[in-house]
N, C-alpha and C positions, 0 to 999 in steps of 0.2 A: 506726334510721333515720339516714342521712347527711344532715345539714343542708347546704343550698346557701346560702352567705352572699354577697350581691352588694353592690356599691358604689352609693351614692346621693349624688352630689355636687350634685344639684338635684332639683326635684320631677319634672321630666321623666325624669331618670335613675331616680328611685324608681319611677315608673310602669312604666318599661321593665323594671326588675328584677322587679317583682311580676307583670306581665302575661306574663313569659316563664318564670316558674316558680321564682323565689327563695323559699326558706323563711324567710329573714331578710335584712334589709338593715342596713348600717352607714352612719351619717351623722354630720355634725358641725354644731355651732352655734357662733356667736361665733368666737373665735380659739383656743379651748382644744382643738385637735386637730392631728394630724400632717399635715393638708392644708389649711393656712390659705389656700392659693391657689385652692382649689375655691370654687364659689359658696356652698356650705353653706346652712344653713337659718336664717332669722331666728327668734327665739324664738316669735313668734306663729304661724309656719308649722309649728312642731314638733308642736303638738297635732293639727293637721289631718293631718300626715304619719303620726302614730301611729294616728289613727283610721282613715285610709285603709288602712293595713297590717293593723291588727287585724281589721277587718271581713273581710278576705280571708285571714285565718289566717297572716299574716306577722309575725314578730317584728322589733323595732327595737332595734338596738344603737347607743348613742351613744358616739362617740369622744371621750375626754378624755385622749388618749395623748400628752401633752407634759409637759415640765417646767414647773412653775408657781412663780412667786416668792411670797414672803410677802405682798407688797402686792397680789397678784392673787387671793389666797385668798378674800377675802370675796365678790368678784365671781363667782368660780367656785362658791362655795357657793350663790349665787342661781341660777346656771345649773343646778346639780344639783337644787335644789328645783323649779325650773320643769320640768325633764325628768322628775323623779319624778311630779310632779302630772300631766304630760301622758301618763304611762303607758308610758314606755320600759321595755324588758325587761332591759337590761343596760348597764353602763358598761364601756368598754374603756379600760384605764388603763396608764400607764407609771410615773409618779412615786409613790414610796412615800408621800409626803405626800398625794397625791390619793387613794390607797387609804384612808388614815386619814380624810380629809375625807368621802369618800363613805360610809364606815361611820357617821360621825357624823350626816350630814345625811339620808341615804336608806338606812338599814340593810337594808331589804327588797329593794332592787334588786341583782341579781346583778353580780358584778365579774369581768371577763375580763382576764387579763394580756396586754397587747399584745406583739407581737414586739419592741417597743422595750424590753421588760424583759430581753431577751437570754437567755431561758430555753432551754437547749439540752441538758438532761439530766434524769433522773428526780428527782434531789435538788432541782434548781431548781423543778420542778413541786411537789414536796412542801412546800418552803418557801413557795411561793405559796399552796398550799392552807391552810397553817397561818395565813396572814394573812387568811383568809376569802375568797380568790379561788375561784371555782367553775369557771373554764375557763382553760386556758393555751394561748396561741397560740405554737407552737414556732418556734424560729429556722428560717429558710428553708434553712439550710445542712445540715440533718439528712438522712441517708440513710434509706431505708425500714426498715432493720434497727433503727436507733435509734428510729424512730417506733413500730415494732411493740413494742419492749421497753418504751417509756414507756407506751404504751396498755395493755399487759398489767398494768402495775403501778401506774398512776396512780390516785390517790384522787379526781380530778376529771376533767371533760371535756377532751379534747384537740382543738384546731383546727389545721389544716394549711393553709398558703398554697399554693394550687393553680395560680393563673393570674395572670400580670401581671409588672410590672417587678421585677427583682431589684436590690437595692442591692449594690454591691461589698463593702461593709463589713457586719459583723454589726450588725443593727438595734439602735440605742441606743448603739452604740460609735463612731459616726462624728462627728468633730468638725471635719472638713475644711472644710465650708461655713461653719461658724461662725468658725473661726480665720482663714480667708482673707478672708471678706467680711461677717462678723457675722450671716450668715443661718444660724441654727442648725437643723440637722435635728431636734434634740431639742425644738425649739420650733415645728415645723411650717413652717419656712421654708427648707428645703434648696434650694440653688441648683444641685444636681446636678453638682458638679465631676467626678464619676466619668464623665460623658458627654463630657468634653473630651479633646483629644489630648495624649499624653505620649510621651516617648521614654526609652530606657535609656541613661544616660550623656550623651546629648545629645538635644535636642528632635527628634522625628519626628512626622509626621502619622499617628499610630497611636493605637489606643484600648484600651490594656491594662487599663483599669478598667471598661469598658462591657460589662456582661453582657447576653446575650439575655434575652428574657422567659421566665419559667417557664411550662410548660404540662404539666399532669398529667392532661389530660382522658381519656387512654387508661388511666388507672390508678384510676378511680373505684371499680370493683368491688373492686379490691385494697385500697384505703383503707377501704372498708366492712368488709372482712374483718379488717383490722388493728385495728378498733375505734375509728377516728377518728370524732369526733362531728360535726365540721363542716369543710367545705372553703371556702376564701375566694377570691373573685375580686377582684383589685386593680383600682382605676380610678376613684377619686372625682374625678380631674382630667380624665377622659376624657368624650367626648360620650355622650348617651343611646343612640345607635345601637350604639355599642360594647358598652354594658351589655346591651342587648337581645340582640345576637348571641351574646356570650360566655355569658350566663345561659341562653339557649335551648339552646345546644349542650351545656353542662354538665348541664342538666336531663335531656336525653335520655340522656347518658352514664350518669348516676346511675340513671335509671329502666330503661333498656333495655340498657345495657352495651356499646353499640357506637357508634363514631364513623366516619363515612364520609370518604373522601378529599376530597369536596367540602366537608364541614364543616370539615376542617382548613384547606382553602384559605380558607374564609370567616373563620376565626379569624385567619389570617395577614393577610388583607385588612383586617380590622378594626383590627389594630395588631400589629406585630412589629418586631423588630430583627434583620433577616436570618435570620428563622426563629425557632424556639423551642429551649429547652434543658430537659432533665430530668437534667442532670449531677449536681446535689446529691442528688436523690432516688435515682438509680441508682448513686450513689457513683462517678461517673466525672468527677471534677473535673479540669479542664484547659483548654487553649486553645480547644477546640471550643465552649466555653460562651459565647464572647464575640462581640459583634456590635454594629452601630450602626443607628440608625434611617435607613431609606432611603425616599425618596418612592415610593409604589406607585400604580399607576393606580387611581383610585377606582371601585369597583364600585357604580354608581348604583342598579342594580336591588336589590342587596343592602341598601343603605342605605334605600331606599324601603320595602322589605319590613319592615325593622327598625322604621322609624317607624310603619308601619301596625300593627305588633303591639301598640303601646301607645297609639296615637292613635285608631284606628278601631273597636276592639272592646273589650269587657269580657270577659276570659276567665272561664269558669265553673269555678271551682276548689274551691268548697266544696259538698260533698254534703249534701243535706237529705232528710228523710223527711216526707211529708205524711200527715195523718190527717184523714179527712172523714166526717161523718155527715149523711146526707140522709134525713130521716124525715118522714112525712106530718104536717102541721100543727105542725111544730116548726122553729125557726130552724136554718138550715144551720150546722153547726159545722165549722170548719177549724182545724187546728193544724199547725205545722211544727217540726221538731227538727233541730238540727245535730249535728256530731260531738262538740261539747263538752257536749252535753246541754242547751243552751239551747232553751227551748220558748216559742213565741209562739202566741196563739190569737185568733180573731175569730169573729164569727157574722154570718150574712146573713138575708135574708128567708126565710120558709117557702117551700118549693117549691110550685109550682102542680100541680094534677092535669093529667096529659098528655092533650091533646085529640087529637093525631095520632100523635106518636112520643115514647116515653118516653126519659129520659136513661139512658145505660148506664154501667157502671163504666169501660169502655174510653174513652168520651168524656171522662169526668171526669179520668182519668189523662192523656189527651192535653192537656187544657187546663192542668192543674196543672204539666205538664212544660215549658210554654212560659215559661222563666225568663230568656230572652234580655234583655240589658241589665242584668243583675244579676250578682254574683259567684257565684251559686248554681246548682247543677244538681240535678235530681230523681233521687234514688237509688231511691226506692220510694214507692208510694201504698198506704195501707191504708184501705179504705172500707167503710162500712155504708150501703147504699142500698136504700130500699124500692122495690117495683115500682110502675109506673104514675104516675111523677112526672116533672115537667119543670123544668129549671133552665137559664136562659139562659146563653149563652157569656159575655155581658157580666158577669153576676153572678159566675161562677166566676173570671173574670179579675180582677175587683175584689177578691174575697176573697184570691186568690193575691198580688196586689200588696200588699195591706194587711198580711198576715202577714210577707211578705219585707221590707217597709219596717220593721216592728217588729223583725225579726231583725237587720237592718242596724244599727239604732239600738242594740240590745242588745249586739251584738258590739263596737260602737265605744264603748260606755260605759266610763268610767274606773272602775277598782277603787280603793277607798280605800287609801292607802299612808301609812306613818308618815313624817313630816318632822321632823327634828331641828332644834335651834337652834344656830346658828353661835356658836362661842366661840373666842377666840384661844388658841393653845397657850402653855404656860408658857415664858417667855423666860429662858434661862440664858446670859448673854452671855460666858461664858468667863473665863479668868484675866486678871488685871490686870498681872502681871509680864511682862517681856520674853519673847518666844517663843524656844524652843531651835531648833537646826538639826538636821534629819535629812538623810540622804544615801542615794540609791539608785545602784547600779552595775549594769552588765551582766556584767562579768568580774572575776575575782579580781585580774588585773593592774592594775585601776584602783584597788585599795585600797592607796594609797601610804602611806608613813610620815607624810607631811604630812597626809593625810586622817585617819589615826588620831590624830594629835596634836591635831586640832581637837576631838576627843572628841564626835562627834555623839551626840545623844540616842538615835538609833536608826539602824542601818545596815541598809538593805534590799538583799538579794541574791537573784537568781532561784533558785528551788528547784533547778533542774537544775544550776546552777553549784555550789551547795553539795554536792549529791550526787556530782558528778564529782570533787570535791577534798576528801574528808572529813578528811584529816590537817590541811590548812591551816585549815579552818574549825573543827575541833574545838579547835584551839589558840586561834583568834581569838575564839571565843564566850566564852572565859573572861575576856577583858579588854575586850570591846566588846559592848554590847547589840545584838542582831541579830534580824532577822525575815526569813523566807523569803518571796519574792514568788511567789505561785501564778499559773499561767497563767490568763488571763481566761476561756478556753474549755477545758473538759475534757469531752469526750463520754463517754457511758456505757461505751464499750469501752476508754476510757483511765482509768477511775476506779480500777480495781484497781492499775494502775501508780502512780497518784497516792497511794493509800493505802500502798503499799509504800515509796514515797519519803518519805512523812510518818513512817513508822516509823523509817526510817534517820535522818531529820532529828531526831527526838526522841532517838535514841541519841547523836547528836552534841552534845546539850545545848541545842539551839535550842528556845525555848519559845513562839515567837510567829510568826504568819504574816500576810501582807498579801494580802488578796483583794479582787477587784473584781466578783464575781458571786455571786448567791444560791446557785448550785449547788455551791459549794465549802464552804459553812458547815458542813454536816453532817459532811463528811469531816474537816475540821479539828477540829471539836468532839469527834468520836468518838475522836480521838487525844490529846485533852487540851490542845490549843493555845489560847492566847489569840488572838483574831482581831481584826485591824485592818482597817478598811474603806478601800478605795482609790477612786480617781476613777471607776472603771468603774461604781460604784453610782449615779452621777449624783445625789448629794445636793445639792439645789438650794434647799431651804427648811427652815424650822424643824420642820415636821411630819415631813419625811423624816428629819431628824436624830434625832428622838424615836423614830420607828419603828425606825431602825437600832439605837438603844440597846436597844429591847425584843428585837431579834434576837440580842443577846448580844455585840455588838462592844465592844471596850475602848478604841478610838480610831477617829477617822474622818477621811477626807480630803474636804473640800468640793469641789464641782464647780468646775473651772477656767473654766466659762462664766459664773460670777458676777462682779459688780463688787466693788470694795473696799467700797463703801457697803453693798451687800447682805451682804457677809461680816461687816461690823461689826454689823449688826442681826440676824444669824443666831443662833438659839438654839444653844448649844453644851453639850448635856448631858454630852458626853464630851470628852476632849482632842481638839482639832481642828487639823489641819494643812492647808496648801495648798502647791502647787508654785510655786516662785518662780524656778527656773532650770532650763533644759534644753530639749531638743527635744520639744515636746509630741506625743503620739501622735495622729495624725489618723484613721487607719483600722486596723481589725483584720480581716483577710481570711482566709477558709478557703482560697482559692486561694493557692498559693505563687507570687508574682509572678515570681521568677527562674526557677523550674522551667517556668512557662508560656512564658518567652522562649526558654530554651536547652535545656530538657529535663533540666537538672541543677539541683538546689537549691544555690544559693550565697549564700543570704540571711544566712548567718552572718558574711559579710564586710561590714564597715561601709562599704566603698567602693561598695556597691550603691546605686543611686539612680535615681529617676525625675526627668525634667526636663520642665517645662511650657513653654507657648508664651511665657512671660515670662522664661524661663531660670532659674526658681526650681528649686532642687534639693531633692528629698525622699528622704532616706535610708530604706532598708528594713532592718529587723532581724527576728529571729524573736520569736514570743511564747513565751518560755521555751524549752523543749527541743522544741517542736513545729515542724511545717513550715508553720504559719500565719504570715502576714506582718503586720508592723506598719509602717505608713507614718508616718514622722516629719516634723514641720514643717521646712521649709528654714531658717527663722530660729529662733534660740534665744530662748526666754523669758528675760528678764533683769530682775529686780527687786532685785538685791543692793544697788543704790544707793538703794532706797526703804525700807530696814529701819526707819527712824524712823517712817515713815507706817504700816508694817505692825504696829508695836508696839501701835497703838491698836485693833486688831481683835479682841483677846481670844483670840488663837490660842495653842495649845500649841507648835506647831512650824512652821518654814518648811523646805520640802524642796528640796534640790538633786538633780536627776536627771541622772546622767552616763550617756550612751549611746554616742556615737561619739567621745568625748574620749579622747586618750591620756594616760598618766600625767603628763607635763610640763604639758599643758593643765590637767589637774585641779589640779595644785599651784598654778599661776598663778591659777586661779579662786578657790581656797580662800584665797589670800593676800588677796583683796579683802574677805574677811570681817573682816580685821583692818585695813582701811583702806589697803591697798597701792594707791596711785594708778597704778602702772604697768600694771595690768590694763586692757585695752581689749576690751570685749565684741564689737566690730565690728558686723556686721549683726545686729540683735536686734529683738525685739518685746516689747511690754508685755502681749501676749496680749489677753484680753478684760477684764482687771481694771479698766482705765480706760475702755474704750469700750462694753463690754457687748454683748449680742446682741439681735437683733430678735425 
């Protein structure tokens, strides 16, 4: 069965989803979810929401898919306890630390990996499964061939994003909103900078980062055949009428396999951005996928019908079987059974002898089938009825109401669940000696003699750059500790090439790789490499650091969305570094931004840039050797003048990241490590280390 998972940003939206055929809903409480701007549910509302859904055979998934700080963990544990006691069916998570906490507090509740975990390949799914996750929500950028491959080989359930807003960036890898305005997408506060206008080289009133909404309604039968367990409709920020319309149309597509032209118009009327796209699913990535929200004439009749679907009627969605015994001089016995095997019984007064007309089996069946106003419908009636007896309609109605009331209560009853006791993780605050420096570069030309003379603790170089220049790097590795930077995204059809490159890398003498995604751990480990964790893992709290240690990392990079105070108090079970210089990566996109503009990929050129309405310039580079784009911040992060303050944080290393700098710029910057006052960083930023995120 293909589950239909619908959004519930409010109780009205929840009713809209359930009444229009959702098999499950996802919702948030408090602020620990990726849609903090939605109305969400108060803790006291959650129990009623779960009861309402469970009575009607609908599962409830609670979103906990944000990064959580150490100071918030105890409050989150209380939310987890409350939700488990309320009977939620699953937690949707992003943060490795939240995975750990959920397993401690509510070990019986299923864990689903959010798209925010950036899972985009089979090995990423397997790593999630090894952590105890029971379902992975795949990255929205995957084509159907990748989805099919993962479903065939996955040890856990696979969920696919079917309908709604597409982020320009791989989910979980977008830092643009946080860096520009402190509103972190990883903390449920995205300000949607991708919906703003940008130009290439100079500002233009164009929208190269604004994708149309995804719409896979025509592919529901295909997704069933691929083995997908669940399809998700996005929209916790949208009104209940939208939820009703989208859920109803997707329900029909799943059950009957067809979607009419009128229904497609209704979906567009409910919400779209100049139409819909299936570009990622069909592997047709390009400029046709982009669009902006335009005001459309409101279809008042459509909205009214949508409201009526959840305000005026109670859909009868749960089939029940009645069993009745009507025997002379014995109380009438009535029982009801649902599809879960729940049975409720009651008894009535003994039947009277029939004076004029005896009760028939057909009359009994007609009365018991009148279940209007309840979520139940009559599938069958099995009866044993003596001849010559009379039973009033009022008595049959009373008995029917009584057993259905009992069944409603039984289906809404909470099952006992194990609740663990919160405890603080072990705090290992790192080394007390001064941190070393590490350096990352994009190109071999940036590895100057000045750079090598500073003797960085580790030099990070993209894997594709090392493979392209084996002679240079085989000589260099003998005198300079090095690690290869793996692309943050490696789809399954690219994995064989990655493994081949890792074999070549090993032959060159490189022993270590830097990776920012769970999906590359297995490949690196299988070739005997030490693995260092990069910023893409979003390690934001002590529990996440400890989880990463258990995954086999030998060093870690803390999230650059943390403050210095948070970094100081962060447990550091492994050598830990942070970025202190360079253009921070704001987005990682499957679309090649330059190819979308001109038809030719030129993102290898560091002169490529987007310009916003404030004339801020955002350079574009490649993610390793792929045609995926990385959008860099216009201002360089600069903390080289704060090294005294950084020494107090217990860090192993401070990283300088060189991306667009030429060799002479690099030499001047490195001079500042030795107190050269001539270096002027110009327009720079302190990032989020001093101001933090919301």
